[in-house]
N, C-alpha and C positions, 0 to 999 in steps of 0.2 A: 783770798780776797780778788786776786782776777777774775774765777769763773763768775762773782756774783757781785763784785763793786766797780763802778766807773768810774772818770772824773766826774760826770754829773751827780753820782751820788754824793759824791763828798759835800757838795754845796746844798745838797736837803738838809732843812732842819731836824730832821728824825736820823739823822747819818750819827749825831753823837747822843743819841738817847740810851741813856745807862750809863754814860761817861761818868756823872755824877757818884750813882752809885757805887759804882766798882772803884774811883780814888777816893771816896770816903773809907773804903776798906785798908787800903794800905797808907792812909795820907800821912798818919803816926810815923812810919815806915821811910819814905823819903826824904833825902835827905840832902840830895846833890841833883843837879838840872839834868844828868843822864837818866837818873830812876825816873822822870817824868815822862821821857821821850820810850823807856823800855814799857812801861803802863801804856802809854799809847800803841805802842806794835803789840801787846798784848790784847788789848781790847779790838783792835779790826780783825786779830787772827781768830778769837775765840767769837766773836760776835758775828765776823762778816765773813768767814772761811769758815764756820763751823769745827774749829778746832779746840780740842780737850785739853789741857793742862795735865800732864802724868807727874808732875815733879820738876825736880832741879837736877843737874848734873849733865855729863856725856856721855851716860850709855847709851849705845845704840841697839839692846835687845828692845824688842816690841812687849810691853807689858801683857799680861794675859789676863783677861775678863778686867782691864781697868776701864772704867766710864770716864773717868776724867772730869776735869772742873772748871768752870769758867772763871774762877777766882784764881789769884796768883798764890802761890804756895808760899810756906813762911820759908824763911832765910832766900826769899828769891833775890836779895842785893845785899847779901852777905857778903861777899865778897867785894871790896872795896875799888878795884880793879877791870874786873869781868863778872858777865851774865852767863849763866847756863839753862835755859828752859828748855822742859822737853813738852812736845804736843801729840797727840794721836790722829788723825783726820782718815774716816776710811781704812782703819786699820792698817795705817801706814804713819812710820813714826819721823816726825822731824825735830831739828834740834834748831832752836832760836838762841845763836851767840851772837855775844858782844863785847869790846874790848875798849877801855876807855886809853887815849892817849894824853899828851897833853893838852889839847885843843878841840878834838874830835871824840867823836862815838863811830865805832868800825862796826858794822852791824851784819851777819851773815845769817842765813835762811838755808838750812839742810835737808834734804831729803834722804833720808839715809838707807831706801831701798833702792833709789836710782843713784844717789850721790851727785845728783844736782845740786849746786850751789849758789847763793848768789849774795851780793855785797853790797853796803849800802854806808856814805859816810855821813855823817851829822855833826855840826857844831851845837851842841848844847847852850853854849854860852849866847849866842845869837837867837836861837830859836826859842827856848824857853825864859819867859819873863818873870814867872814867880813859882813858887813851888806850893804856893795854896791858894785855892780858888776855884774858880769853875775854868770851863775848857778857855774861853776868851779869856781870861787873866791869866792863865798859866801858857798857854800857847795861842797870841796873839794869829798866827799863819797857820794854825791848825791843817786848815783847807789844803794847803800847800803842801804841807810836811804829809799828809796823808796820799796825796797824789805821787809822792816820791818814794813812800814806803810801797805804794801798789806798784809804779812802774819799774823801781830799780831793787825791791826787795822780793815780793811776790811772783809778779810776770814773769821773771826769767826762770822761776822753779816749775812752776805749772805748765808753762808754755811747751817747756821743754818734757814734761810728764805727756802732754798731751799728744806731742810728736811721736813718744813712743809706743803709746797705744793705737794709735791710731791704724788701720790695716786699710791698705788698699783695696778699692771696691772695683771686681772685674764685671764691668759694664758690656751688654751684649748690641752690639752696634749691627745699627741695619743694613744689611748689603746694599751698595749703592747701585742703582737701577740702571742698567747697560743697554735696555730698549729703549726706542723711543715710544712713549707713551700713544703718539698720534698714527704711529706704524700699527695698527692695529688691524687684524687680519679681517676682523666684522665691518671695519670702514674703508677696506679696499674695496672700488667700483669694480663691478664683475665684468671680464670681458665679454663681448659682444661676439656671437657665433651663430651665425643663419642655421637655420634648422637643417637644412641640408645636408651639412657638416657637422650635425650633431648625431650621437648614438641611440638612436631610438629616441627622442626626446619625449615620446608619449607613450613610451612604455606599452606599443601595441606589437601584434605579431609582425614577424617581417615578411610575411607572406605577399608577394607581387612589387615588395620595396626595389628589388633590381629592376623592376621595368618602370619603375617611377623617378626612381632616384639614381641617375647613371654613376654620382658619386659615391652610392653607399658603400661601395664595396662587396654588395652581396649578390647572389646568384638571379637572373633573370627568370619569366616565365610565372604568370598568375598557376597553371596548371603544370608543374615540370613531368620531363617525360619521365619514364619508370627506367629504374636502376639497369633489370635486364634488358638486354638488348636484345632487339627484333631478329628473326631469323634471317639467314641471306637470302636476297632475290637474286635470280640471274640476270645477268646484264644490267644490275643497277651502278648508278654512277658511282664514281670514287671505287670501285672495284677493279682487280685485276683483267677481268675479261669485258671486252667493249661493249656499251650499251647500242645495236645498231639502231635504237630510236634516235641517240644523240647523235649520230652522224652525221655530216656536213652532206646537202643534198649534191649529185654530181653538176659539173659546170657551174658551182657557187661561187659567185665572188660580190667582195662587200658592194662594187657599183651597181649591182642591182638593183639596190634600194634606194638611191641617189636618185 
């Protein structure tokens, strides 16, 4: 019921559809007010939780190939002090157990597989008005009773089952972006450099570049001298033998040109 029934569903006019038919099948066996509450518990489990009853007792072995039934089995209230009903849902065995005390009905729902169990205490004398008739006559506060069944009897067992089967999902986290999206290299302003400082900006041969661009770092001369040196000339400048043509004339002084 926890998975399919909500508090809003209880107040739906169709929620108790089928109750009259079920109650008619066991009406002759209803002898006490606690019986009416157990029929209501069976109705909720079979109609709204897809449970199927597989008999009475507290045997915890799962029956093989037992389809179960939506009807209460014979001798379901054969014991005047307690109830023991067995149900199957999704191949899992559940036990609906109840004990009658002086003025209360203690109801337990046990999941045999996980050992999850819930408890609910009801007072039949204040909840059940009559042993015969429709749901409004027998249980005037049926909606409130159903809500307690859902919240105190079913939800604890079903919620525990959900927690046990849930597997944590590993999520791939997107790595945090550490770079500034605005610091894009394509958006950076291009530094200005005069052509005289660029290295061959127009991709032309460097012939004569040293004569035109003193900061280019290249060699000058449009027509460079040949690599092989010329033969030595006698009396050439910058050689060991002085050149008479380059000697100062006799009696020469700088004041002669002033």
